[in-house]
C-alpha positions in Angstrom: -10.3 -6.6 11.2 -10.6 -8.6 8.0 -7.4 -10.2 6.8 -5.9 -11.4 3.6 -3.6 -14.5 3.5 -0.6 -13.8 1.3 0.9 -16.4 -1.0 3.6 -17.2 1.6 0.9 -18.0 4.2 1.3 -14.8 6.3 -1.9 -12.9 7.2 -2.2 -9.2 6.6 -5.0 -6.8 7.6 -6.9 -5.8 4.5 -7.1 -2.2 5.7 -4.2 -0.2 7.1 -2.9 3.3 7.6 -0.5 4.9 5.2 1.9 7.8 6.1 2.9 9.0 2.6 3.5 12.8 2.6 3.0 13.1 6.3 5.6 15.5 7.8 7.9 13.6 10.2 7.0 16.0 12.9 3.3 15.0 12.5 3.9 11.3 11.9 4.3 10.0 15.4 1.0 11.7 16.6 -0.8 10.4 13.5 0.4 6.8 13.9 -0.4 6.9 17.6 -3.9 8.0 16.8 -4.3 5.3 14.1 -3.1 2.6 16.5 -5.5 3.9 19.2 -8.4 3.8 16.7 -7.6 0.2 15.9 -5.4 0.1 12.9 -2.7 -2.6 13.0 -1.1 -2.2 9.6 1.2 0.8 9.2 2.7 1.5 5.7 5.8 3.7 5.4 8.9 3.9 3.2 12.5 5.0 3.3 11.8 7.9 0.9 9.0 9.2 3.1 11.6 10.2 5.7 9.3 9.3 8.6 10.3 5.7 9.6 11.8 6.9 12.9 8.6 8.6 13.8 6.6 5.5 12.9 9.0 3.5 15.2 8.5 6.0 18.0 4.7 5.6 17.8 4.9 1.8 17.8 7.1 1.9 20.9 4.9 4.4 22.6 1.8 2.3 21.9 2.8 -0.6 24.0 1.0 -2.9 21.5 2.5 -6.4 21.3 4.7 -6.7 18.2 2.9 -9.8 16.9 -0.3 -7.8 16.7 1.2 -5.3 14.3 1.9 -5.5 10.6 4.6 -3.0 9.5 5.5 -2.3 5.8 8.4 -0.3 4.5 10.0 0.0 1.1 13.3 0.1 -0.7 14.0 3.3 -2.7 15.3 3.5 -6.3 19.0 4.3 -5.5 19.3 1.1 -3.4 17.4 -1.3 -5.7 20.4 -3.6 -6.2 21.9 -6.7 -4.6 24.8 -4.6 -3.3 22.7 -1.9 -1.6 19.4 -3.6 -0.6 20.7 -5.2 2.6 22.3 -2.0 3.9 19.2 0.1 3.1 17.0 -2.5 4.8 19.0 -2.5 7.9 18.9 1.3 8.1 15.1 1.2 7.8 14.9 -1.5 10.5 17.1 0.5 12.8 15.0 3.7 12.2 11.8 1.7 12.9 13.4 0.2 16.1 12.2 -3.2 15.2 13.6 -6.7 15.1 11.9 -7.5 11.8 9.4 -6.0 9.3 6.3 -7.8 8.2 6.5 -6.6 4.5 9.3 -5.1 2.5 8.7 -3.8 -1.0 10.7 -2.8 -4.0 9.3 0.7 -4.2 9.6 1.3 -7.9 10.2 -0.9 -11.0 13.6 0.5 -11.8 17.3 -0.2 -11.3 18.4 -3.8 -10.5 15.2 -5.2 -9.2 16.3 -8.8 -9.7 19.5 -8.3 -7.7 17.6 -6.5 -4.9 15.1 -9.4 -4.9 17.9 -11.9 -4.2 19.0 -9.8 -1.2 15.5 -9.6 0.0 15.0 -13.3 -0.2 18.1 -13.7 1.9 16.8 -11.3 4.5 13.5 -13.2 4.5 15.3 -16.5 5.0 17.1 -14.9 8.0 13.8 -14.0 9.6 14.4 -10.2 9.3 11.5 -9.9 6.8 8.3 -11.9 7.0 7.0 -11.2 3.5 8.5 -9.5 0.4 6.8 -7.8 -2.5 6.9 -5.0 -5.0 5.2 -1.7 -5.8 4.2 0.0 -9.0 4.9 -3.1 -11.2 2.6 -3.2 -14.2 1.1 -6.5 -15.4 3.9 -7.2 -18.0 6.7 -6.4 -15.6 5.1 -8.3 -12.8 4.5 -11.4 -15.0 8.1 -11.4 -16.1 9.3 -10.9 -12.5 7.2 -13.9 -11.3 8.2 -16.1 -14.2 11.9 -15.5 -13.6 12.1 -15.7 -9.8 11.6 -18.8 -7.6 9.9 -16.7 -4.9 7.0 -14.7 -6.1 6.1 -11.3 -4.7 3.5 -11.6 -1.9 2.0 -8.3 -2.8 2.1 -5.5 -5.5 1.1 -2.0 -4.3 -0.3 0.1 -7.2 -2.3 3.3 -7.8 -6.0 2.3 -7.9 -9.1 4.3 -7.4 -12.5 4.8 -9.1 -11.0 6.8 -12.0 -8.3 4.1 -12.5 -9.9 0.8 -11.4 -7.1 -1.4 -12.8 -9.2 -4.3 -13.6 -6.4 -5.6 -15.9 -4.0 -5.4 -13.0 -6.4 -7.2 -10.7 -6.9 -10.0 -13.1 -3.2 -10.5 -13.7 -2.4 -10.5 -10.0 -5.1 -13.0 -9.2 -3.8 -15.3 -11.9 -0.3 -15.0 -10.5 -1.4 -15.4 -6.8 -0.1 -11.9 -5.9 -2.2 -9.7 -3.5 -3.1 -6.3 -4.8 -2.9 -3.3 -2.6 -4.2 0.2 -3.5 -2.3 3.4 -3.0 -4.1 6.7 -3.6 -7.5 5.0 -3.1 -9.1 8.5 -3.0 -7.1 9.7 -6.1 -5.4 12.1 -3.6 -8.6 14.0 -3.5 -8.2 15.1 -7.1 -10.4 15.1 -10.2 -13.4 16.0 -8.2 -13.7 12.6 -6.6 -15.5 13.8 -3.5 -18.1 15.6 -5.6 -18.7 12.7 -8.0 -22.5 12.2 -8.4 -22.3 8.4 -8.7 -20.4 8.1 -5.5 -22.6 10.6 -3.8 -25.7 8.7 -4.6 -24.3 5.4 -3.5 -23.0 7.0 -0.2 -26.5 8.4 0.4 -28.1 5.0 -0.2 -26.0 3.4 2.4 -25.8 6.4 4.8 -22.0 6.3 4.4 -19.4 8.8 3.2 -17.9 8.8 -0.3 -14.5 7.7 1.3 -16.2 4.7 3.0 -17.9 3.7 -0.3 -14.5 3.8 -2.2 -12.8 1.7 0.5 -15.6 -0.8 0.5 -15.5 -1.0 -3.3 -11.9 -2.0 -3.1 -12.2 -4.3 -0.2 -15.0 -6.2 -1.9 -12.6 -6.8 -4.8 -10.2 -8.2 -2.3 -7.8 -5.3 -2.8 -6.0 -4.1 0.3 -6.1 -0.4 1.2 -3.9 2.0 3.2 -5.8 5.3 3.3 -4.0 8.4 4.8 -5.4 11.2 6.8 -4.1 13.5 9.5 -7.5 13.6 11.3 -8.4 11.0 14.0 -12.1 11.5 13.1 -11.4 10.5 9.5 -9.3 7.6 10.7 -12.4 6.3 12.6 -14.5 6.9 9.4 -12.1 5.0 7.2 -11.9 2.0 9.4 -15.7 1.8 9.8 -16.3 0.0 6.5 -17.1 -3.6 7.6 -20.7 -3.0 8.6 -22.2 -2.6 5.1 -22.0 -4.2 1.6 -22.2 -2.7 -1.8 -24.6 -4.6 -4.1 -23.8 -5.6 -7.7 -25.5 -2.4 -9.0 -23.3 -0.3 -6.8 -20.2 -2.1 -8.0 -21.3 -1.7 -11.6 -22.0 2.0 -11.2 -18.6 2.7 -9.7 -17.0 0.9 -12.6 -18.5 3.4 -15.0 -16.6 6.3 -13.3 -13.5 5.1 -15.1 -14.9 6.4 -18.3 -13.4 9.6 -17.0 -9.9 8.2 -16.5 -7.3 10.0 -14.3 -3.8 8.8 -13.4 -1.5 10.3 -10.8 1.7 8.6 -11.7 2.3 6.8 -15.0 5.3 4.6 -14.7 5.6 4.2 -18.5 6.0 7.9 -19.0 9.6 9.0 -19.6 9.2 12.2 -17.6 7.8 10.4 -14.7 10.6 7.9 -14.8 13.2 10.6 -14.9 11.6 12.4 -12.0 11.6 9.3 -9.8 15.1 8.4 -10.7 16.3 12.0 -10.0 14.8 11.7 -6.5 17.4 9.1 -5.8 20.3 11.5 -6.4 
């Protein structure tokens, strides 16, 4: 598995398995399948409600802890210095682990600076290996890096062919922050699996559209965490290291963004209100 070295020196698989919107009753089976297929990065979050199932799958796998990379996230209602430690310890207990590899501020709201102080303390105590953020836009991320001694190791953002985020990519490279894509397949929306450009490139390489998308991101050094409930698709998604997209492929995919599509705009007031209300 190809890895990325984070700005704190820790190594992370560039491709992992995400469990967003997977029912807790299905999560253990799915994570067990993913680990069996060869995934070693598992991405969950407190708000997903399936940390316990992820922990059960990890325990059942028998895989040595140092071979795994586990990510979870701090939800909006606990993004403060007062609440971050308690929320983290709850996640750690549910996962059944002694530490997590990556802990993220899930949304750019509430007291992110206070929460970051608490996360730095937890990192210094060895309970977290790396700390980062999620859904921070370039201006917010720049401000956050400028005003914190410890920079985020990673920023997880929506990124797919309809929303390539080249501006995000450039900012993060300048700041030394690793970029990770969520919704790499645009959650299957906007006709992504019927897109003619992607179809042609997939046919050219004898690969699936999903594999082409993941390869496009990986060649940009953007980490990916695709989700699927199917073990067959898990195998497909991890089988993207035996081919390379050429410059014409990469350029063609960049043209897809002429038909932009965004799942979650964090600058939209209604979106912000929705996410904040989830914390109640």
